[in-house]
N, C-alpha and C positions, 0 to 999 in steps of 0.2 A: 560452355557458359550458359547456353540456352537450356540444357538439362538442369543445371544447377538453379537457373531462374525458375523452371517449372517445378522443381522439388520445392523450393522456397514458398512459391505461390500456393501449392497443394498443402503444405504444412500450416500455412496462414490460414487457408479456407477451412481445413480440418478444426483449427482452433476456434475460428468464428462460429463454425457449424455446431461445435460442441457446446458452446456458451448459448447460442440461440436454441438449440434443442433442448438444454436444460431449463431454460426460461419457458418454452412452450410446455414442457411437460409439468412444470410446477404450476402454471397457470391453469392447466386442465385440472390438475389435482385440487387446486384452491377453489375452482368453480364447482367441483363435484363435493367439496366439503370433506376430503380426504386427508387434509394436513391439520395436525394439532395445533393449538394456539401456541405451544412452545416452539415448535418448528417454524411456524409463521413468523414468530418474532426474531428467528435467527437469519431470515432471509437478507436483510438489509446489512448485519454484520458480516455475512458471508461474502457479500459483494465488497465490503470494505477491507476484509482480509486478502481477498484475491487482488485487489488493486495494489495493496501494500506489498504483497509477494512478488507481483510482476514488476512493480516499480524498484524494489530492492534488487531484484535479479539484474537490473540494468547496471547498478553499482557493483554487485558482487560477481555476477556472472559475466557480464559484457565488458566491464571496466577493469574487473579484477581486483578491486579494493575492498577490504572488509570494513563494513560500517555497522556500528552498534548503537547509532543514534536516529534510527529511521522513526522510532516512536516520538522523538522530539519533533521532527518536521511535521508529523501527524498533529501533534499536539497544538503547534503553531497555527496550522490550517484550521483546526477545529476551533480554537478560541477566537481567532481573528474573524472568521466567518460568522459565528455564533454572535459576536459582538456586533457585526455589520447588520446582521438580520434583525437583532433586537432594537438597534437604533434606527433603522429604517421601516420597522413593521408598519407604523403609522403613516408613512409617506408613500412606500411601495406596497399598496394593498394587493397586488396581483402576486400570489405566492410563487408562481412559476418564474416570473421575472426576477423576483427577489432572490429566489434560490439560484438562479443563473448567475446573477451578479455576486452572490455569495461564494459560489465556486471559483469565480475568477479572482475574488479578493483572497480567498484561502490559497489558491494555487500561486498567486503572485507574492504573497507575504512568505510563504514556505520557500519559494524560489529565491527570494532576496536573502532569506537566512541561510539557504544553501550555498549561495554565492559568498557571503560573508564568512561563513565556516569554511567553505572549501577553498578559498584563497590561501590561508595559512595552513590548513590541515592537510591538503592534498600534496604538500611537499614531503609528508611523512609516509612511512610505508608499513605494511604488516601489522604488528601488534600496536605500534605507536599510533597509528591512524585509528584502529578500533578503540584504543583507551580514550582518545580525544573525542571521537564522536560520542562514545558512551557518556563521557563527562558533560558533552553538550545537551544530550537529552535529559540528564538529571538536573543540570541547571535550569533549563527551561521549565520543568515540572515544578521544581522547588520555588522558582521565582513566581509563577502564576499563583502558587498556593499562598503567597504572602501580598498579593496585589489586591487593592480595593480601588475600584473606579465607579464614580458617580457622575450624574448629570443633572443640571438644573438650568434655569433661564440664564445663568452667567457663563455656562459652558461646562466643560468636563473638569472633574476634581480627582487627583490621584494621591493615594496614600499607601504605606506599607506598614501601617499600625493597625488601625480598625476603622469601622464605619463612621464613627464619631469624629475622627479627626479629618474626614473629608470636608467638614464645614460647609455643608450645602444648606439650600433653602428647605422650608419644611416640606415643600411639594416635590423635592428633588428625588430622583430615582437611582438606587444603587444598581450598577450593571454587573460588576464583578465583585463577589463577596469573599474574597481570600480563599480559604480552603473550601467554602461551600460553593465556589464556582460561580457559574451563570445559571440562573433559572429563568423558565418561561420562553426558552428558544423555540421559534416557529417550528413545528413538526412537519418539515417539507420534504423529508426523505421517504421513498418507498422502493419497492423491490424493482418496479420498471426503471426508474431513474438509476438505481444501482446497477442494472444490467447495461443500460447505455453507457454509463461511465466505465464499466469494465471493458466494454467493446471499444470505447474511445482510448482507453489505456493501452489495450493490446495493439490497437492501430498504431499509435505514436510510437510504442516500443519496437514493433516489428518493422515499421517503415524506417525508423532510426538505424536499426541493426543492419538493414539491407541496403542503406544509403552510403554514400562516400564518407560521411561523418562517422557512421557506424563501423566501417572498415578501418578508419584511421583510430578509432577507440580501441578495437580489437587488436590492431597492430602495436599500440602502446602497451596493451595487456600482455601480448605475447613476447615481445622484446622492446623494451623502452628505448635502449641505445640505438638498436636498428631503425626504429620509427624516427627517432630524432635526426639520425643521419640522413634520412630521405626528405627531411625538410618539414616533418609533421611538428606543429606547435603543441608540445605536451600539455602545457598548462592550459591552453585554450580548451582542448578537447576533453580533458579531464574534468575541468570545471563545468562545461557544458553537459556532459553526462551526469555529473553530480547533481547539478541544479535542476535538471529535468526530473531526475529521480526524486529529489526533494519535493519538487512541485506536485508530482503526482501523489506523494504521500500526504501532502497538503489537501489534495482533492479528496482522498480518503478520509481524512479528518473531517472535512465538511460534511460528507455523507454520514459519518458516525455522529457528529454533533447534532445534526438537524433530525436525528432519530430518537433522541432523549430530550426529555423535558428539563432535566437538570444536568448540566455538564461540569464535572469536577476533575482536577488533575490528579486523581488518585494513582498510586503505584501500579495498580492492576490495569488502569486505562492507558497510561502513557509512559510507565516506568521501564526499568531494565528488563523485566520479564516479557514485557509486550515486544521489545526489539529482539530478544532472543526467540521468541515465538515466531515472529516473522522471518527471521534467518533460518529457523528449523524448516518452515515452509519451502524455503529456496533450496536448502541443502537436500532435503528429502525428495523434492521434485526434480532435482537435477540442476547443478549450477549452470546457468545459461539456457535452460530449457523453460521457455515461456509456458508452454502447455503443462509441463510437469508441475510448475509452481502453482498453477490454477487447481490441478487435480489434488495436490498435497494440501493446500489451503482449505479446499472443501472438505476433504476426508478428515483431516485432524481437527476441523472445527465441529463438524457433526458427530464425530465419533463419541467424544465424552457424553454427548446428550443422548445418543442412541443407546448408550450402554448405562445409563443413569439407573435403570431398573436392577442392575446387578450389584449395586452398592459396593461392597468391599472389593469385589474383583474388577471393577471399572477401570481404575487406574493401572492395575496389573495387565489387563488386556491392551489398553492404550499403549503401555510401554512396549508390549510385545509386538504390536503393529508398527511402532516406530522402528524397533530394531529390524523387523522383516523387510519394511520399506528401504531402509538403508542398506541392508544386504542385497536386496533385488537391484537397487540402483548402482551400487558401488563395488560389489564383490566381483573380483576378476572372473570367477566361473560363471556367475550370472550374466555378466556382460558377454562373455564368450557364447553362452546359450542363446542370448537374445540376438546376437549377431548371426548365428547359425539359422535361427528361425526366420530373421529378416531376409537372409540370403535365399533360403528355400522359397519364401513366399514371393520374392521378386522374380525368382527363376520360374516359378509355376505360372505367374501372372504373364510373364514375358512369352511362355511357351503357348498359353491360351490365345494370346493376341496374334502369334504367328499362325496358329491353326485357323 
């Protein structure tokens, strides 16, 4: 038990160290002016995708349920926090405090949606669960695209037609403009905040996995009937894991929304392709492997930009890398080779210690 605890602690420390080392290296490169403006603009989205990948791994890897609606929870967190920040920009002038409350709002709203969706949906399994969560993501995106919300001295006005039907006073402000989304969101996100949120996400997930709750969730994943026979409340633990995953996706949405001047619910931002891309990060990094999800998210986000100069061959190389990563992680031969290397490394380290 002690050896297992030490191994888990070492793995967690390696993960934290990897993130902190990447942050320090990037800060040094930024101070030296060695980072292009394009790469600098990708730093906050990188943190967003890492949070999304790690949080989805809680549902897919730890809970063992296939969810395709993660972009929907991100969308909920993004729009609720952006709306909060825009409404309180005049009253909460300190950007740090305002952004902190925006994170709490985005996480809380996404968690509520996670609970509301999870109560009926988590009774389903496999493909049925994936289809329903996919439908949720599409419903959220399309609903926001037809919402018009305004504010004047009389309060808030809501419509699903156009801005004219809001019937506001002349000095009223339109907050959500349907397909045009929200404009003028305070730009409170930055790379430092993104790294802090990544570390917080990793801390929450790793501590949950290594806790009694995490062991109950993994017992449900491995054998639902056996877990239930031991007195584990299946609904409670599945709903807890699902809502935490949704809440962290909402946090990623907050980070994403406050990095843009205009937030729109376009398919490329919160649609089906976004959910699939997050799932690809999880699968390629290794299902249940937190560190693998982080590495996969970073590599697959940076790769298309790094290969941009190759034009026609860019997506071909990207596809080859995807296949190579999949074979490296899941091919029986590759797994066997990795185990042999790991065994030799542990044996050599043990021999050095004895000497």
